[in-house]
C-alpha positions in Angstrom: 25.9 22.5 -16.7 26.5 19.5 -14.1 25.0 21.6 -11.2 21.8 22.5 -13.3 21.3 18.8 -13.8 21.6 17.8 -10.2 19.8 20.7 -8.7 16.3 21.9 -9.0 15.8 25.6 -10.0 15.2 28.3 -7.4 11.7 28.1 -6.1 11.0 24.6 -6.5 11.8 21.3 -4.7 11.7 17.7 -4.4 9.1 16.3 -1.7 9.7 12.4 -1.1 9.3 9.7 1.3 7.5 10.3 4.6 6.8 14.0 3.8 5.3 13.3 0.3 3.2 10.6 1.9 2.0 13.0 4.6 1.0 15.7 1.8 -1.1 13.2 0.0 -2.7 12.2 3.1 -3.5 15.8 4.0 -5.0 16.4 0.4 -7.0 13.3 0.6 -8.4 14.9 4.0 -9.3 18.0 2.5 -10.7 16.6 -0.9 -13.1 14.6 1.3 -14.4 17.6 2.9 -15.1 19.1 -0.5 -17.0 15.8 -1.6 -19.1 15.9 1.7 -20.6 19.2 0.5 -21.4 17.8 -3.0 -18.6 19.2 -5.2 -17.5 17.1 -8.1 -14.0 16.8 -9.5 -12.5 18.8 -12.6 -9.1 18.6 -14.0 -7.7 21.6 -16.3 -4.6 21.7 -18.2 -1.4 22.8 -16.4 -0.9 25.4 -19.5 -3.4 27.4 -21.4 -3.3 29.9 -24.1 -2.0 33.1 -22.6 -5.2 34.7 -23.3 -6.7 33.0 -20.4 -4.6 34.7 -17.9 -4.3 38.0 -19.8 -4.3 41.3 -17.8 -7.9 41.9 -18.7 -9.0 38.6 -17.0 -7.4 39.8 -13.7 -5.0 37.4 -12.6 -1.2 38.2 -11.8 1.1 40.4 -13.9 2.4 39.1 -17.0 5.9 39.5 -16.1 5.2 36.6 -13.3 3.8 34.3 -15.8 5.9 31.5 -17.1 5.4 31.9 -20.9 6.4 29.8 -23.9 5.6 29.1 -27.4 3.8 26.1 -29.2 4.9 24.7 -32.5 2.3 27.1 -34.3 3.8 29.8 -32.6 0.9 30.5 -30.1 2.0 31.8 -26.5 1.2 29.7 -24.1 1.4 30.2 -20.0 1.7 27.6 -17.1 -1.4 28.3 -14.9 -0.7 30.8 -12.1 -4.0 30.3 -10.8 -6.6 27.5 -11.4 -9.9 29.6 -11.0 -9.6 31.2 -14.7 -8.9 27.8 -16.1 -12.2 26.5 -14.5 -13.9 29.5 -15.3 -13.0 28.9 -19.2 -14.1 25.2 -18.8 -17.4 25.8 -17.1 -18.4 28.5 -19.7 -18.0 26.0 -22.4 -18.9 22.6 -20.7 -21.8 23.9 -18.9 -23.1 26.7 -21.3 -26.6 26.0 -21.1 -26.8 25.1 -17.3 -28.9 27.1 -15.0 -28.7 25.1 -12.0 -25.5 25.6 -9.5 -22.4 23.9 -10.6 -20.2 22.8 -7.8 -16.6 21.8 -9.0 -13.4 21.1 -6.9 -9.9 20.4 -7.9 -6.2 19.6 -7.0 -3.4 20.8 -9.0 0.0 22.7 -9.0 0.2 26.5 -9.9 3.5 28.3 -11.3 4.2 32.1 -10.4 7.6 33.3 -11.3 8.1 35.6 -8.1 11.0 37.8 -7.5 13.9 35.5 -5.8 14.3 37.6 -3.0 10.8 37.0 -1.6 11.8 33.6 -0.9 8.5 31.9 -1.8 7.9 28.6 -3.9 7.2 29.2 -7.5 5.5 25.9 -7.9 2.8 25.3 -5.3 0.0 22.7 -4.9 -3.5 24.1 -4.7 -6.9 22.3 -3.5 -9.9 24.3 -4.1 -13.7 24.7 -4.9 -15.9 26.9 -7.1 -19.6 27.6 -6.6 -20.9 28.8 -10.3 -24.3 30.1 -10.7 -25.4 31.3 -7.3 -25.2 34.9 -6.3 -26.6 34.6 -2.5 -25.5 34.8 1.0 -26.1 31.2 1.4 -23.5 30.3 -1.2 -21.0 32.7 0.3 -21.6 31.2 3.8 -21.3 27.9 2.4 -17.9 28.4 0.9 -16.6 30.0 4.2 -18.0 27.2 6.3 -16.4 24.7 4.0 -12.9 26.3 4.3 -13.4 26.2 8.3 -14.2 22.4 7.9 -11.3 21.9 5.7 -8.7 23.3 7.9 -10.3 21.6 11.2 -9.9 18.3 9.3 -6.3 19.2 8.6 -5.9 19.3 12.4 -5.8 23.0 12.9 -7.6 24.8 15.7 -5.8 27.9 15.9 -6.8 29.8 12.8 -8.9 32.9 11.7 -11.0 33.4 8.5 -10.8 37.1 7.9 -13.4 38.6 5.4 -13.6 41.8 3.5 -15.7 43.2 0.7 -14.3 44.5 -2.7 -17.1 46.8 -3.1 -16.5 48.7 0.2 -12.7 49.0 -0.7 -13.1 50.0 -3.9 -15.8 52.6 -3.1 -13.3 54.1 -0.8 -10.7 54.4 -3.6 -13.1 55.9 -6.0 -14.2 58.7 -3.1 -10.8 59.6 -2.9 -10.6 60.7 -6.6 -6.9 59.8 -6.9 -4.7 60.0 -10.3 -3.6 56.6 -11.4 -0.1 56.7 -9.8 -1.5 57.8 -6.5 -4.3 55.1 -6.5 -1.6 52.5 -7.2 0.6 53.7 -4.5 -2.3 53.8 -2.0 -3.3 50.3 -2.8 0.1 49.1 -2.4 0.4 50.8 1.2 -2.9 49.3 2.3 -2.1 45.9 0.9 1.4 46.2 2.9 -0.6 47.4 6.0 1.4 50.6 5.9 -1.5 53.0 7.1 1.1 55.7 8.3 2.3 55.9 4.8 -1.0 56.9 3.5 -1.1 59.8 5.8 2.2 61.0 4.2 0.7 60.4 0.6 -2.2 62.6 1.8 0.2 65.4 2.9 1.5 66.1 -0.7 -2.1 65.8 -2.7 -5.4 67.5 -2.7 -7.9 65.1 -1.0 -11.2 65.9 0.6 -11.4 65.6 4.7 -14.1 62.9 4.2 -11.8 60.7 2.2 -8.9 61.5 5.0 -11.1 60.4 7.7 -12.3 57.3 6.0 -9.0 56.1 5.5 -7.8 57.1 8.8 -10.5 54.6 10.2 -9.4 51.4 8.2 -6.9 50.4 10.8 -9.6 50.2 13.3 -12.1 48.4 10.8 -10.4 44.9 11.5 -12.1 42.7 14.1 -15.2 41.1 15.0 -18.7 41.4 13.6 -19.1 44.9 15.7 -16.8 46.7 13.5 -19.4 46.4 10.7 -21.5 49.2 12.4 -18.6 51.5 12.3 -17.9 50.7 8.7 -21.4 51.8 7.7 -20.6 55.4 9.0 -18.0 56.0 6.5 -19.5 54.0 3.6 -19.0 56.5 0.8 -21.7 55.3 -1.5 -24.7 53.0 -1.7 -22.4 50.3 -3.2 -20.2 50.1 -0.1 -23.3 50.3 2.2 -24.7 47.2 0.4 -21.5 45.3 0.7 -21.5 46.0 4.5 -25.2 44.7 4.7 -24.2 41.8 2.9 -21.6 40.9 5.3 -23.8 41.1 8.1 -26.3 38.8 6.2 -23.5 36.4 5.7 -22.5 36.3 9.5 -26.0 35.3 10.5 -25.8 32.3 8.2 -22.5 31.4 9.4 -23.9 31.5 13.0 -26.2 28.6 11.8 -23.2 26.6 10.7 -21.5 27.3 14.3 -18.3 28.7 12.9 -18.6 32.2 14.1 -15.6 31.8 16.6 -13.2 31.5 13.5 -14.6 34.7 11.8 -12.9 38.3 11.8 -13.7 41.1 9.5 -11.2 43.3 7.6 -12.6 46.0 5.6 -9.2 47.2 4.5 -8.6 43.9 2.4 -8.3 44.2 -1.2 -8.4 41.5 -3.7 -5.6 39.4 -4.5 -6.7 39.2 -8.1 -8.5 41.8 -10.3 -11.7 39.6 -10.9 -13.1 39.6 -7.5 -16.3 41.7 -7.1 -18.0 41.0 -3.6 -16.8 39.3 -0.7 -13.1 38.3 -0.4 -11.5 36.1 2.2 -8.1 34.8 3.7 -7.4 32.1 6.3 -4.2 32.8 8.3 -2.7 30.8 11.4 0.8 30.6 13.1 3.8 29.2 11.4 3.5 30.7 8.0 3.9 34.1 6.5 1.2 34.0 4.1 -2.4 33.0 3.7 -3.2 29.5 3.8 -6.6 30.2 2.0 -7.3 32.7 -0.4 -11.0 33.3 -2.1 -13.8 35.4 -3.1 -16.6 36.3 -5.4 -16.0 36.7 -9.0 -19.4 37.5 -10.6 -18.2 38.7 -13.8 -15.1 36.2 -14.7 -17.1 33.8 -16.6 -18.5 36.6 -18.9 -14.9 36.7 -20.3 -15.3 33.4 -21.6 -18.9 33.8 -22.8 -21.2 32.8 -19.9 -22.9 35.0 -17.6 -22.9 33.5 -14.1 -22.0 34.6 -10.6 -19.5 32.8 -9.1 -17.4 32.1 -5.9 -14.4 30.1 -5.1 -11.4 29.4 -2.8 -8.0 27.9 -2.9 -6.2 26.2 0.0 -2.2 26.5 -0.5 -1.3 23.1 0.7 2.5 23.7 0.9 1.7 26.6 3.3 -0.8 24.4 5.3 2.0 22.0 5.6 4.5 24.2 6.8 1.9 25.7 9.5 1.1 22.2 10.8 4.9 21.2 10.9 5.7 24.6 13.0 2.7 24.1 15.2 3.9 20.4 15.9 0.6 19.0 14.6 1.2 15.6 13.2 -0.6 14.2 10.0 -1.0 10.4 11.1 1.0 8.3 8.6 0.4 4.7 9.3 3.7 2.4 9.1 1.3 -0.1 7.2 3.8 -1.6 4.7 5.5 -5.1 4.9 9.2 -5.7 3.9 10.3 -9.2 2.8 14.1 -9.6 3.1 15.4 -12.8 1.7 18.8 -14.6 0.7 19.3 -15.7 -2.7 18.2 -19.3 -2.4 15.1 -18.3 -0.9 13.9 -16.1 -3.9 11.1 -18.0 -5.4 9.6 -18.6 -1.8 9.9 -14.7 -1.1 8.3 -13.8 -4.4 5.3 -16.2 -3.6 4.9 -14.8 0.0 4.8 -11.3 -1.6 2.3 -12.1 -4.1 0.0 -13.4 -1.4 0.4 -10.4 0.6 -0.3 -8.1 -2.5 -3.3 -10.2 -3.4 -4.8 -9.4 0.3 -4.1 -5.5 -0.2 -0.9 -5.6 2.0 1.7 -3.0 0.6 4.9 -5.2 0.1 8.5 -4.3 -0.6 10.7 -7.2 -1.7 14.4 -6.9 -1.2 17.0 -9.4 -1.9 19.6 -9.2 1.1 23.2 -8.0 0.3 25.7 -10.4 2.4 27.8 -7.5 3.1 25.1 -5.6 5.0 23.7 -6.3 8.6 20.1 -6.6 9.4 20.2 -3.4 11.1 20.6 -1.3 8.1 17.4 -2.8 6.5 15.3 -2.3 9.7 16.2 1.4 9.3 15.5 1.1 5.4 12.3 -0.2 6.4 11.1 2.4 8.9 12.1 5.1 6.2 9.8 3.6 3.7 6.9 3.2 6.6 7.2 -0.6 6.9 5.8 -1.7 10.2 7.0 -5.3 9.9 9.7 -7.3 8.3 10.0 -10.9 7.5 13.7 -12.3 6.8 13.9 -15.5 4.7 17.5 -16.5 5.2 19.7 -19.3 4.1 19.5 -22.8 5.6 15.6 -22.0 6.4 16.2 -19.3 8.8 13.1 -17.2 9.4 12.6 -13.9 11.3 9.6 -11.7 11.8 10.3 -8.0 13.3 8.2 -5.3 14.2 10.0 -2.3 12.8 8.1 0.3 15.1 9.0 -1.3 18.5 12.1 -3.2 17.6 10.6 -6.3 19.1 11.3 -9.9 17.4 7.9 -11.6 17.0 9.3 -14.9 15.8 12.6 -16.6 15.0 13.6 -19.7 13.6 17.1 -20.9 12.9 16.2 -24.4 11.4 
């Protein structure tokens, strides 16, 4: 019982001091980019009725939800994904709106992953949703905004990989698989195990055209040129339409000047079942998972009563922080705080000085000195708490001002 009190549960962690400050600075930077594109903030509850995230909505499996009951016996769930919550809110708050709705958010999500996967079960997501527009311009805006966000975070070496659910689903349907086989094929492709698909096909009846199409999937990853190859194996008009849309999106992305960050992956399948058109993920070095996930979900709002095409993305702040740390990309964190250290007899003078600093918008920490502690201990304390300067008001009118960053004495008076 004692261990449960002093330790966090598996999959969650405390973030504090400089790390917490840097995470908040990162979030603020990303948030600023979303505002530059004209997106307005929305906050939705951390938990909702279970029905908002049920299987039919297309989020994660029910067993990975954190579920509980309210006083009336209703089943509740901590949100595993913020998009369904925003879809629910938009369908009610903007029921009659016909013009584009641009919403952005920051919030935590909760997924009860299997413990062996080693992933966090609570993560911070920051994202945007463009509701009411079905166009290549809307798709390109979302992709360009993702790239601007990652560049603002300090990344330069990353790729935004784009696929299309319509193309992928057409291949699956053309295979004519039984439900169990289809699930197996999807899992193999999701895990990039293309050799495993050949083994599955060796034990079932499947057309040669379908075999050839799935055999080409590993080569349909790369620059815009692979879209021409994808057209050759498109099994139906829906798949061909999806490829043409990707080509048109790419032309718009060139106008944004971001094409060097773009790759295509026609084997990509949607993370969530509600995706309907383009899907995308951003990857970089230093993290084992995508740092951005997104896509078009033209029918999600219909589940809540509003017919409205939509597209959105979520940046996983924790994964992005990991990547920045491992790539040695520093998040500037100013040592802008002041620390006023005082001996007891100069308490009121110290309080007066701290009030003056705070009126002038200077972050000020006020500490009464322990006679048993050396000044060096307070210097280190100040640095850990982002204090750039320290003033010491000692007994007998002693005065000392220190630059805690350089360790230089700026002023001293013993009188």
